[in-house]
C-alpha positions in Angstrom: 84.2 80.2 87.5 85.1 82.0 90.7 81.9 83.4 92.2 83.6 85.2 95.0 83.0 89.0 94.9 86.0 91.3 94.4 86.2 94.5 96.4 88.5 97.5 96.5 92.0 96.7 97.7 91.7 93.1 96.7 94.5 91.5 94.7 93.7 89.8 91.5 95.4 87.7 88.9 94.6 88.5 85.2 94.6 85.6 82.8 95.1 86.3 79.1 94.3 83.5 76.7 93.8 81.2 79.8 97.4 81.8 81.1 98.3 83.9 84.2 99.6 87.2 82.8 99.9 89.7 85.6 98.7 90.8 89.1 96.8 93.9 89.9 95.1 95.5 92.9 91.6 96.9 92.7 91.9 100.6 93.5 88.2 101.5 93.0 85.0 100.1 91.7 82.4 102.7 90.6 79.1 102.3 88.7 79.2 103.0 85.0 76.7 105.0 83.1 75.4 101.8 81.7 73.2 99.8 84.3 74.9 96.6 85.5 78.4 97.7 84.4 81.2 99.0 86.6 84.4 101.1 86.2 87.1 99.1 87.8 90.3 101.0 88.4 93.4 98.7 88.5 96.9 99.3 89.7 98.9 96.9 87.5 101.6 95.3 89.6 104.4 95.1 87.2 107.5 97.3 86.3 106.7 100.1 85.7 103.5 100.3 87.8 100.6 101.8 86.0 96.9 102.4 86.5 94.1 101.6 84.1 90.3 101.4 84.2 88.3 98.6 82.7 84.6 98.7 82.3 83.2 95.3 83.3 79.8 93.7 84.1 79.1 92.0 87.4 79.8 88.5 86.1 83.1 89.5 84.6 84.2 91.0 88.0 83.3 87.7 89.6 85.5 85.7 87.2 83.5 85.1 84.0 85.4 84.9 80.8 85.3 87.9 78.6 87.2 89.2 75.6 89.1 92.4 74.8 89.7 92.9 71.1 89.0 89.2 70.6 91.6 88.1 73.3 90.1 85.9 76.1 90.5 87.5 79.6 89.6 86.4 83.1 90.0 87.9 86.5 90.7 85.7 89.6 90.8 87.0 93.2 94.1 86.2 94.9 94.1 85.2 98.6 97.3 84.7 100.6 97.7 81.1 101.7 97.1 80.4 105.3 100.1 79.9 107.5 100.0 76.2 108.7 101.8 76.9 112.0 102.0 79.9 114.2 104.9 82.2 113.3 108.0 81.8 115.5 109.1 84.6 117.7 112.0 86.7 116.6 114.1 85.1 119.4 113.5 81.6 118.0 114.5 82.5 114.4 117.8 84.3 115.2 120.8 82.2 115.8 122.6 83.1 119.0 125.7 85.2 118.5 128.8 84.3 120.5 130.5 86.9 122.7 133.4 86.9 120.2 131.3 87.8 117.3 129.4 90.7 118.9 132.6 92.5 120.0 134.0 93.2 116.5 134.3 96.8 115.5 132.3 98.2 112.7 133.9 99.1 109.5 133.0 102.2 107.5 133.0 101.9 103.8 133.0 105.1 101.7 130.8 105.2 98.6 132.6 108.4 97.5 135.5 108.0 95.0 138.9 108.6 96.5 139.5 111.8 94.5 136.4 113.4 95.9 136.9 112.4 99.6 137.7 115.2 102.0 141.1 115.2 103.6 141.3 113.9 107.1 
């Protein structure tokens, strides 16, 4: 179990039946009326985006297994992997353009059908 606390704006991965199901961002955590329980507002990162609120206790927020309607659920905090090397500057990443390539004229492509284009 992941004991790392989860805070607002953290990204999480939701496991359903012990399989990764979807990502979400914690929008807000507010105390519930019941002591030791929290209202966790989630922005579910799927298409279409939607917001939902789950009422969870402190252990469930930290990654303890729980069920919803008999379905096993678990929350895991997602942390971006560290970059092993320093990022290259923009000049190192771009290939050098030859003089010949940079002197080409730009082409304008119209997205309007021919019958609707104004006359020149």
